[in-house]
N, C-alpha and C positions, 0 to 999 in steps of 0.2 A: 446839957446828957443829949448821949447820944441818941438816934431812933433806934429803939429794941426788934431786934429776927428775933422771929418763932424759932424755937429751937424743934427742928429734924428730930422724928424718931429715930433712933438708931438701932432698935428691936424690930424686925418684921412678924406680924400679926402670925399668930401660930394656926389660930384660927382657919380649917379648911372649908370649901362651899361642897351645901350635898352634890349630890349625883348630878349634871347637868346637861340635858338632852340634847344634843347639837344638829341643826338642821341646813342645809347650805343649799342652794339652786345653784351660784354663781360658781363658775370654774376656780375663778381666781382665789375664792376665798377654800375653797378647796384645797386647792393647792398651798395658800399658806397655812391648812393646817398639818404638810408634811414635817415643818417646823417645829409643830411642838414637843414637850417633853414627855408628855402623857401618852404612853402606849395603846391605850385603847382609842385614844383620837387618829393617833399615826393610821392605825389596822383598819378602823372604818373609813379615811381618807384615803388610801391605796387603795381599798373594796370599791369605794366609790368613781374614783380614776379608772381602776379600771371597766366595769359599766360604762362611762361615756368614753372611755377611748373605742370601745367593744362595736360604739354606733358606726365609727366611718374615720377614713382617712382624715375630714374637715376636722372632727374634736378632735382628731391624737396633732393634729397642726397647731390648735389652738391653745390646747397642752404644752405643748412644747414653745410655743409664743410667750405663757406665763411663767416658763421658767419650770417645768413640774420633773425636767428628767434630773438634772443634777441631785436635786435630796432624793428622787428615785435612788439612784445609783449609793447614794448612802445610803439611805434606809439596810440596801440587802445587805451592807457588814453590821446593820444594828447586833445589841447583847440579846433580842428579844427574838426568839426563833419565830414567833407567829406575825411578827411585826414584818423579819425578815422573808418569809413566807407570801406574804400580800404583798411588798415589793415586789418581789420578782413575779408575783401574777402581772402587776399593773404596766412593770416595764417588760413582760413578754406579749401583754395583750397592744402598747404602745408601740414595738416592735412588729406585729405580724400581720402578712399580707400589705405592708405602706407601698404606698406606689409612690408616696410625695420623695421626690428627692431629700429635701429639706429633712425629713423624718431619719431615712436612712445616715443621710451624713451624721448629725445629732448624735441618732444611736450606735455609730461608733467606740463615741466616747466611754460608753461602759463595757464595754467588751473584757476591759483587763479584768474586771470587779467580776463579770459576769462568768468568766471562765477561770477565778480561781473560787469559785462557788460551785461549779461544774469538780472540781477537782476533791471535793468534799468528803468524806464516806458519809452522804446519807441522803435517801431515796428520794423523799422528799423533796429535800435539794435537789437532786439533781433531775425530779421530772420539771420543776417551772426554771431552773437553769439553763436547761437543753432547748425548753423551748423558748425562750431567748434565744439560743442558738443557731435553733433553726428559723428563725427570721429572719436573725442579722445576716447569716451565713446566704443568705440572697445577693447580700455587699457584694462588690468584688475583696473591697479592701480589707471588708470582715474578712474575706475565706482568706486573702493572706496571711492575715492574722493569725486565725486557726491554724491554716499549713503551719508558719513558721515558730508556732508556740507550742508546735511538735503535736495539735492537736488529735488528730485523727491516730496514732494507738488508740486513745484515752476512749474516742469515740468509738471505736471496733471495738474494748473491750467492752461498753456500756449496751452494745448489739445482746450481749449477754445478762442482761439484766433481770431481775423474776417482776419489774416492775412494765408492762403491758407499754405505759404512758412515756415513761424512758426510753425503752425500747424505738418506740413509734418517732419522738424529736430527735435522735441522734441518727437514726437511719433517713431523718429528711434532713439533716447539716450534713449527711455525709454524700449523700442524694445532689444538691445543692453542691457540693465543692467537686466534686466528679466531672461536672460540666468543664471544668481543667483539665488537660493534661497533667500536669504533672501530679493529683491529685488522684486521676485513673490509674496511673501507675504507683505510688504512695499505695495505695488501698490493695492494690494485688501481692507487692511486697510485703506489706506488715500481716498478708496470712488472711484478709477481710472475705475472700471469695465464699471459705467454708460456713463463717455465720451467714454472708448472705445465703447462701442457699437452704442453711438451717431453719432462718425467717420462713421459707415457702412453708415451711409445715406450720405455721404460724394459727392459732384460732381467732386470729383480726385480719381480718379483710386490708385495711388500712397499711398494716405492716405487709402483710401479702405483696399488695399495689408497686407498696414503695419499695421493697428488696429488687420487686423483677424492674418497676423503672432506675433503680441505681445499676443493677447489673444490664438492663439493656445500652447505660454509658457505660461500663467498664469493658464491655467483650466486643464495643470496638477496635482493642489494643489484642494485638494476636500472643501476646503469651499468657495476657487475661485468659484467652479464648483456651490456650493450653490448660492453662489450669481446670481452666471451666468444665473443661473434657475431660480431665482426670478426677475431677470431683464426683464423676456419675452424672455432671449436671443436666443433659441433654434425658439421659432415664426422667431426672424426676419432674423437666420441661413435656416430658412424654406425656408422666402418668397425671399430670395438669389438662393437657390439652386432652386426652381417654375418657377424662370425671366428666359427665356432664353437669355435676354439682360446682363445676370452677368456673362455670363459662363467662365469670364474671373477671376472671383472671386471663383470659385466650388470648384478647387482645394483644396484650404486657409477655404473654409468654411466645407470643408470636413476633414479636418484636423482638424478642432477647433470640430466638431464632432464625430469624433472616439475618442478624449481625455475623449470627455463627456460618453461616450459610456461604460467608467469602470465602471458608480453611475447604477446601478439596479434601481433608479430612474428616471436617468435622461433619458435610454432607454425607462421606459416604457411613458412618458411623449414625447419621438421622436414618438414611436411606435404608441401610441393611435391618433399621429396628420398627421398620414401618410409616417412617416418617410422611415420607413421600404420598402414599398413600393417605394416608391421614389432613394431610395439608389442600388435595385435592378433593376430601370429603365438604371440608372446612369451603372450599371455595362453590362448590354445588348446595350448600346449605344459606336458603334464600332467607329464614329465619330474623339473624343482627348481620346486619349490614359493615358495621365494622370490621369482624372477624370476617369476612371474604373479604374484604381493601386489603386486611393484612395479611391473609395468606395469599392473594393472589400477590403483593408487594413480595413476600418469600418467595413466589415463585417467579419473577423477574429477579430477583437476587442470584438465583439458583441459575437464571439462563444466561451468565454472565460467563459461562464456561462452555466452550463447544461441547464437550464428553461428557455437561450435562443436559444441557437442549437436548443432545441425543437421549437420553434419558426422561426426558421429558415426554417429546416427541414421542415413544415409544406407549405412554400413560395415554394418550391424545388430547394431551390438554390443550391444545388449541381451538377445540371445540368448545370446549368450556370457555374460555377467553374467549370467541365469537357470540357466543352468546351473551355474556356479562357487557356486552358494547352497548346492549340494547336497556340495560336495567336501569332505575329512576334514580338511583343515589351515584351522588356525582361521586364521590370519591371511590369506588367502584369501580366507575369507568376509569377514570382516573388512573389507578393503581391498571388494568382491564390493558391501557394503551399503551401503559409501560413497559407492561410485560409481552404486549404482543410485539414491541418495537425493538427487545433483546432476542426473541426466540425470531425474529425474522431473519437472525445473521445466520440459520441455517437453511440451505437451499431448499430441504424439503418440507420443511417447517413455513416460507413463504409462500412455497407451491399449496402448500395446504391452506393457508389464509385464504389465498385468495379461492379456491376453489367452494369454501363453507360458506365465501362472502361477505369476510371480515371486514373487506376494500369500501364496498357503498355504505356501512356501518360507521365506518371511520368518515369519513366524506360530511355526514349527516352528521356527526356528533360540531364539524365547524360549524353551524350555522344553529345551534342550540346558545339561549342566552339566558340569564340567572336572572331574579328580580331584583328591583332593588329596595321594595320598599317592604321588607322586613316586620315593621310594626304590622300594618295592616293583615297582614300575613297569620300574625302569631292571635291577632287576636280574632282573625274567623275562626281560628282552629281551638279555641277555645270557649266560644261560643257553638262551635260546633259538638263537644260536651255533652251538651244541655239537649243534644237532640234523642229522636225515636229509632233511627237506624242502628244496627249495631254495628254494621261495618264501619259507619262513618266516626262511628264512637272510636273503635279499636282505634282504627288506622290516624284518627284526629292524638290521639292519649301516648300510641308508638311514637309518633312524629317529634310532637313535645318531649316526651323524654329522651330521645336521641340529641336535641335542641339544645335540651339545659343542660348539658354536659358544660356547656360554656356560659359563666358565670355573667356574663353581662345580659348575653341572652334570658337565661332562669332568672336574672330580676326584673324583664322587660314582662316576660310569662307569669310571674306572679303580681307583677302591679294589673295582669290582666283581669286578677281574678282568679286563676288559674285553683287555685287547690279549693275551693268553693263547689267549681263547676266539678268535679272530681270528686265527692261526696256522692252524688246519684249513681255514675257507673261504677262505685264502691261494691253499691246494692242490685248488681245486674244480675241475673241468671247465665249469661251469655260468657262462655269459659275464655275467647279473644280478649275477651272489655277489660274481663277481671287481671289478664294477666297484664294489656298491656295499660292499664291504668295503676295496679300498684308498681309496675315499673318506675312508672313514669312519675307516680307521687316517690318513691324512696330518691327519687335524681332530684328533686321538688326541695323535698322536705329537710334541703342542709341547713338551714339556720333556724336561730330561737322562734324570729316572727312569723314563718312562714307553717310550721308548729302549732304555734299558739293561736292561728288564722285553721288549720283546720282541727283544731278543740274548738275553736269558735264557731264553727262551721258546722258541728256535729260529725266529721267525718271519723272518729276512733272509733266510735263502735262498730260501723258495715266492719271497719279495719279489721280490729278483731274477729269478729266475724266470722272473717275469712279463714282464719287457722281452723275450722270444721270442714274444710273442703278435703276432698279426697284427691282431687287433682294436683298432681305432681309439680306441676309449672305455678298453677294459683298460688298453690301453699306457702314455693319456696320466695313467687315473690310479696308476700303478704310479710313472711318474717324478711325479709329483707330488710323491707319499709317500716315495720313496727321497730326493727335495729333499730333504724335512722329518728325515727320517732324518739326512741326512749333515750335518747344522749339529754332529752330536758325530763328532770323530775316534775313537773306537774303533767305532763303530759303521763309521764310513765306510769307515775300513780293513778290518773285517767284510767291508764289501759288496762291496770291491776285492778281497778275496780268494777271494770267491765270482764275478768274472767280471763285475762291472757295469761298469767300465769299458767292456772289449771290446764287451760286449753294445749301449751306449751310444755309442760309436765305432760298430759296422754300424748301428743306428738314424738320428743323422747323418748317415750314409757315401747314406743309401735319401732319396731326393725323397719318398716317400709314406708315408714313416714317422716324417722328423724332425718336431720340428715347437722351438717355443718354449720349452717344458715339457722336450724331453729336451735340449734346450741348456744349462738351467738345471740338471739335474740332474748334467750333465756337469760341469759348474762349480764344484758345489758342493762333489762327490765330490770334484776335486780338492786344492778348496782346504783341504779339511779333510784331505788324504792329503799332504804335501808332497813327500814322496818318490817318491811314485806320479808327482806331479804334476810334476817336475824331470828324472823318466825320459823322461817323453811329450813332453813340451813345453820339454823345455830351458831353461825362461825363472822364476826366482820374482823378484816384483816388490819393491818395498819395506815392502809392507804384509806381505808370508807372511813371517810371524818364523818364525825356524827353531829348533827343540825338541829339548829330549834321546830320541835315537830315531831321526832323522831319518837316513839315510846316500843315498847315493850308489853308484845301481847300474850309472850309464853310462846312455847313449842305449839303448831299448827301444820295438822298434815296438809300434805299439796293439794288434794284433794277438796280443802276447805277452803271457802274463800278468805280472805282476811278483811273484815271487818276497816274499814277509816276510822280514826280516832273520831271523827262527828260522827258516825256510825256508831259509835264505841257510847261515845260521852250519853249520848239520850236513850241509850237502856236501862231498864232501871234498877236500883242496888239489885246486887243477888248475893248467892254465898262462894262465888269463885274469888280465886285470889285477884287482885286490882293490878290495873293496866298502870305500867307507870310511863310517865315521858317526861321530855326534857322543854326546858323552857328561859332560856336565860335574858330574853327581854327584859328590860327595866322602864318598858312603858305601862304609865299607869292605867289598863286597859283590865276590861271585865271581859270572862269567859265563861263559858257555858251557859243551859237555862235557867239555873239559879243564880239566883244575884248576890255578889261576896259584898260586906263593906268590913265587917268587925275583924279584927286579927285576936286570936289568941296566943298571948303572950307565954302562955306555957309549949304551945307545939306549934308556937308562928305559924298558924292556921288562919284561911280566910273561909271562916265562918255564913253558912246562908240567915238568908233575913225571910222567916216564912212570912208574914206579914206582906213584904213584896211579890214573894213567888205569889202568893192567892191572890193579891192584888192583878199579877199579871195574867190570870186564867181569867179574871174578870171580863165578860163581854163586854161590856161596857164601859172597858178602860182600852182602847183600842191600840195597837200594840205600833211601834213605829219601827223603819226601817231597820234603825239598827239594833232592834229587841229582835225582829227576826232573825239576822244573818248571826252565824254562830261562828265564833272566836272560841281560839284555844286557853285555858287557861292560865294566868298569872301565877308565877310561881315568886314569893317575895322573898325565899329565902339562898335560892341558887347565884342568882349574879351576886348575893353580897360573897358568897363562898366562893365563886368563880374571879374576884374581886380581891381575897385573902390568897388564893394557891397564888397570881398574880405576883402579890406585894412578898409572900412568902417563900414561894417555891422559884421562881423563875431568877434572883441573883443566887442561889449554890451555882457550884461550879460544874461541878460534875453531875451528870448526867446520871448515876447509882445512888448516889445522895437527894438528888429530884425526887425519881420513883418511890425508894424509901420514905423522904418526908412528905410527902404524897399519900401513900398510903396512910400513912399514924394521921395525918388530917383526913381524909376519908374514914378512917376507924371512928375517930374522936367524931366527927359530923355523926356517924349511925349508931352511937350505942357504946362505942371501946371496946379493947377487947373480949373474947369470952373464949373461957377455954372450952376445947374441943368436947370433954366429959361434963360438962355443965351445958353442952350447948341447949339443949330439950327445957334448959329453966329461962333462956333467952326468950322477950314478950313480944317477940316479930310482929305475932298470928294476930294478936289481940288490939297492938299499937294499928296496924294496920286497918282491921277492921274498925279502931273509933275515925282513923284517917274517911274511911268511906263512909261514915257516918256523918259525918260535921261538914263533909264538904257534900252529903249527898248524890253520890256521885260513884262510879268504877276503876273509874279514870284517875289518878291521885299524880301530881306533879313529884319530879324526885325530890326537888331539894325540900320537901316536907318532911320528909322520913325520917325520925328522929330511932327507929330500932329497924336496921335491916341485917339483913348477915350475906352471904354468897352472892345472891342474882342482886339483890341490891345498889349491894357494894361494888361490885364490877362494876355494872353500868356505871354507876357516877365515877369511877375512877377515870373509865372509859372515855364519857363529856368531859372531865377536867383537862385529864393529857391533850385531849385534840384543841379543848379552847386555847393551850397555851405552845400549841406548838410542836409536842414530844410528839409519840407516838407507841403505841398498842394493840393489840388485839383484843377481841370481847369473846368467850365460848361458852356456849352454855352445856353443861354438862345436864347428870339424871338428877332426879330428887332437888329442885330447886338451887343445885350447884350452878355457878357459874367461877372463868376468872381472868384474868389478865394476863397476855405473854407479852414478856419485852426483849427484846435485842441486845445487849452489851459487850462492846469488844473488852477484852480483859489482856491482861499481862502491857506489857513495855513495847514500843514500835521498834520494829528489825532493823538492821544497819541500813535495808533500802527503805524506811522511813515509812514501810506499810504497818497496819495494823495487823495483829491479830484476829484470825476467826472471828466473829460475834459466839457469843453462845446466849441460848432461850430459856427466861428465867422466869417461874411464877410470881407473881407477887401476894401475898400475904399480905391480906385486908381486915382477915377477923380473929385470928386465935393469936398471934405475933406478929403484929402489924408491922410492917416496914421491912421484915424480911422476905430475899428473892432466894425463891427455893428452884435448885437449876431444875428442868426439865427431864424428867422421866427419872428423877431419885425417888426413892421411896420415900422423902418426906412431901415433897409436890404431888404423886402419885393420894396418897392420902389427902393432902387440901385436895383434890379433885373428885376425891368419890369417897363413898359412906365407905 
């Protein structure tokens, strides 16, 4: 008899694993997870790669060596929108600010897929796709690919996008491209100059700066300067230069002016509008040396013409230039020498320089030497911030702030402990110390680590306290620094806890104290703290993505400080409406002062063990460090609901059906459809009271709510939409009303391949779940109001 062979099982096992938490510390393991068939794992892997690559080029090179780029490029075409978005984010950071040639060469391979994604009619996709393009466009080959792919017309169109991030990324890509002559010409021929001028009115300084820098490049072409003049570009520049609130834009504006001064027609236009007088004012203003330097360069540009030199001589410019030869700033000295050189072609100017003693000053400059021990110099400057002399502290902060404009120098300054050293100067009563310190802080707090260091050092509270200042420049710089620090959610939340929102609201209500920077600081704070934003404004846009820890504390007055989730959880149970919060984490951890373990099968609740709570209060039982630390309560139901949504909603092919199906699922999770006439019979108030009693807390996880109305269903719908990569708004109305608004394209694409304009719909989650009510119709208005 032959040897028996064991027969292999022909049918695979139908059993599945319970959800398995995955932790990976090795980058190679995470890269392998990019090939997983499970969408949750793909999202987490992309997010981990994004975080790892964000730490520096060394990590990016390591990821490239592990083969991360190819699967990421494949994932941005994935069927799951959340996977696509996460992959685009990871790819964006992989390409961002990469100094390694290896990174640039390999990332060119991703261009065609990224560019295809840029063409899709989706704002969220536009944001991350244009972020990738902004990074790739630094590379010459990618610039050629974008130009050959007819990319400039699309990028110019995206400058009108309602999303500021899309505007910023598109503008940055255009800025990188206009370094080349053919792109500069194309921007002018495609009508990009009016769009760039319009962006000067943006409420975001980064967009204004990029627009001016792009204009600086394109206005080197004569035809572009003519168009710039016809579009009243000079008038807009003069408006900026005449406004002290826009002092941060003056340098770039002057550089654009310097280009335009090459034309006699442009110079005459500026001269007639008082521009020459304004330039002279900038030269004699000693506060900002960079502005002085740019203004002097403009004078040197004007002085290239004999006729212009005569006009400058009549303005007594020679006297000012001779005085600038003895200032301490090297850039001002250099620019002044160039201007003297140009002006000296005029005989009367040459005699004037001689009579004013300009020649000995120029000879003296030949003997000056620059120090080469920069590191020691920076260390000394940082140490002087701890000094008692107000003048020394102010000058050191000003010097560090000016030097921090260079990325390498800024890193060196931070390594010497500058953030911690700035904390005490922020408490000073000397105005000049405060002005220079806040300006230095705004320049240094440009990355996450620096902001975290400032928070750890206790610098956020004294910074927020400066919002009480009535000194215009101190207040302006404090708002600027807060705007920079608010880029991170932890620092934004901490500043809100110190009362930054209330103080900024008071400032913005004052005619004398408010400014564009104070409004921008408020916007940045709210955008990084969505819980506070929703309580104050009652509105979250489609780009405001709800994360774990978001909570709805109800409508709150701006004059009232909004308590944190931790503070709200520590309050005794009261008769007010519960605070609803979101937590999709699947970790088995315990939150809140009460200890929880038993699960109620009817409500999916976690009930408190009173005996343990009593034991916790026993003084004979010392608390462990983990018991003292506050944590957020688990939500055992919401992660399961998210999983169900991903499995049942994402496979649907059309967005309209996805929204409708999700609405029905939300309705079913919160008690089903309720007729409008019988809404008063729906026992949602009793149900929420029972939840608060069983949890012994005013704060209730949204996944545990089984009887919810407008407010609760709208929040759950927004949460689930954000989890699966769709988009919707969340709007609070009166009397417990809240609703979601979605955008949908209607009709068939036109002959040119473009879809019709999108229409706004209100999602019915309560009466006829799944119905999409066209905005402003009677049915929609009835759903939104009583």
